[in-house]
C-alpha positions, -999 to +999 in steps of 0.1 A: -564-397+078-528-385+081-538-348+083-563-357+110-537-375+130-512-347+127-538-321+138-548-344+168-512-349+177-506-311+177-537-304+199-529-332+224-492-321+226-504-285+233-528-297+260-500-317+276-477-286+274-503-265+291-510-292+318-473-292+327-476-256+340-503-268+363-483-299+375-452-277+381-472-253+402-487-281+423-452-296+427-438-263+441-470-256+461-470-289+480-432-293+480-431-324+458-396-320+447-364-340+441-334-326+459-298-333+448-282-357+472-254-372+451-250-408+439-275-416+412-290-381+415-268-362+392-289-330+390-275-300+409-306-281+419-340-289+434-364-301+407-402-303+407-417-338+403-453-347+392-445-344+355-465-376+350-496-359+366-502-336+336-494-364+311-516-389+328-546-366+331-544-355+295-540-391+284-568-403+305-592-377+291-582-385+255-584-423+259-618-419+276-632-405+244-623-437+226-635-462+251-655-488+230-649-520+249-638-535+282-602-536+271-600-498+270-619-496+303-593-519+319-565-498+306-580-467+320-584-483+355-547-494+353-537-459+342-555-444+371-539-468+395-504-459+383-512-422+383-524-423+419-495-444+431-470-422+412-483-390+427-482-405+462-447-419+457-434-385+444-448-369+477-442-396+503-415-419+487-434-451+490-417-485+496-413-509+467-433-534+488-462-510+484-456-498+448-449-532+431-481-549+442-501-519+429-482-521+396-492-558+395-528-548+401-527-524+372-514-551+349-538-577+361-567-554+356-557-550+320-554-588+316-587-596+333-605-572+310-594-591+279-560-578+270-536-608+266-510-621+242-530-650+226-504-662+202-470-655+186-460-655+150-441-687+139-405-683+130-414-691+094-436-660+094-466-680+083-495-682+108-496-679+145-489-703+174-512-704+204-495-698+238-521-719+256-516-718+294-485-695+289-508-667+277-513-652+311-478-654+326-462-641+294-487-612+292-480-603+329-443-604+324-445-582+293-468-556+310-450-555+343-415-558+328-420-529+303-437-508+330-409-512+354-382-509+328-393-475+316-395-463+352-360-475+360-347-460+327-357-425+339-322-414+351-313-387+326-331-356+314-355-364+285-344-400+281-377-418+289-398-389+274-381-392+240-380-430+242-417-430+246-424-407+217-402-429+195-419-462+207-455-449+203-446-434+169-433-467+157-464-485+168-485-458+150-464-462+118-470-499+117-507-496+125-511-472+095-492-495+071-513-512+044-503-547+058-522-540+091-541-507+088-556-502+123-566-465+124-578-466+160-545-482+173-527-455+153-549-429+169-542-441+204-505-445+198-503-409+185-521-397+216-494-414+238-466-399+216-482-364+217-486-363+255-449-370+260-439-347+232-458-319+249-438-325+281-404-329+263-395-292+263-396-292+301-377-324+304-348-318+280-314-311+296-312-289+315-346-301+327-372-278+343-392-307+357-389-345+361-414-371+350-417-385+385-428-420+393-461-419+374-445-404+342-421-434+339-446-462+347-473-448+325-449-447+296-441-483+298-476-494+307-490-475+277-465-489+252-469-525+265-507-522+262-507-507+228-483-535+215-508-562+227-541-547+215-526-540+181-521-577+178-488-577+159-467-549+174-450-566+204-419-574+185-417-538+170-424-522+204-396-546+218-371-528+195-380-494+210-376-506+246-351-534+238-320-514+249-334-506+284-348-542+287-314-556+278-296-532+301-318-539+331-313-577+325-275-572+326-277-550+356-299-574+376-276-603+367-246-583+379-263-575+412-271-611+418-235-621+409-222-595+434-246-608+461-266-576+461-304-574+460-316-572+424-341-545+435-314-522+450-308-491+428-273-483+418-254-465+390-245-496+370-271-489+342-257-482+308-267-445+307-247-439+340-218-458+326-218-437+294-218-406+317-188-419+337-170-425+304-170-388+298-200-382+276-225-354+283-261-361+293-274-347+259-249-370+240-260-401+260-296-394+255-291-388+218-272-421+215-299-441+232-327-424+213-309-430+180-304-468+188-341-471+196-352-453+165-328-471+142-336-506+154-373-498+154-373-485+119-354-516+107-379-538+125-408-523+106-396-541+074-387-574+090-406-607+096-405-626+129-371-644+123-355-611+113-368-594+144-354-621+166-320-617+150-323-579+154-331-583+191-301-606+196-280-579+179-295-553+202-286-573+233-251-577+219-248-540+213-258-533+249-231-556+262-205-541+239-215-505+249-211-516+285-177-530+279-167-499+259-176-476+288-156-496+312-125-493+289-131-456+285-135-450+322-103-469+330-085-448+303-098-415+319-086-427+353-052-437+341-047-402+324-055-385+357 
């Protein structure tokens, strides 16, 4: 089984790598590029977008092979919606009032085809607790929240791409463990890891291509879906995306406190603060990858109560890092 998964991962990663040449050509051909304008756009040269196009097409083809029920069919529809919206946004810069409802449609499609969080494990670790009427709102918040978070996180070269490889890899590892052993889930998770791994060489700093809208949203959407259909991996997946989720929560609360729209983009995210503190892009990305991997690996061996404590620790670490960057930035300014 392991040799088969490794061979599949290699082939899918190679297919994604090849598809990236096509998406780059299309981006240049139709002028779908991101020009440096300052502010949150820290790149210094015009960069092709549409990175998510190659990723999405390869993932769609691979997942189509494994369609066995309406859950997978619903995921493919949602994936197609996000792919189309992402390509259009890369080209025409769509308003959030257009994009967000379409994100919601993708999430609702998954839910109405049978993918919901039915229950959560009790704090004692013994048995599950039914969510009842909360099943649908909690599932929607999870799907939509992770989809949006990974899109917002895409501010540094390779950050989301590597984070997705880590998250999908953790889900695959847990799905292969003797306690759960879900070969199909492991297979699907490895496909997700592989398509982003194939794109990673083009996205590492200095990047040759950006993920674009679809690349970020598909990453979060895929991880959120896999965590649900696997039945027991939501808490583990939460460790992989916990840092950006905690960060976006802190950022949104800060915007509300300042009287600014919570949907207005700015440079108050943790990765931007770390850059302002004097760290390089590669160092910041490595730190955030390492935190996701470390907390995810620790979560693999914990029960529900331990994972909750680990999540609290992750939120605390996010706040501490944010405070640390503020101190470092003031120190740099005072020296100047």
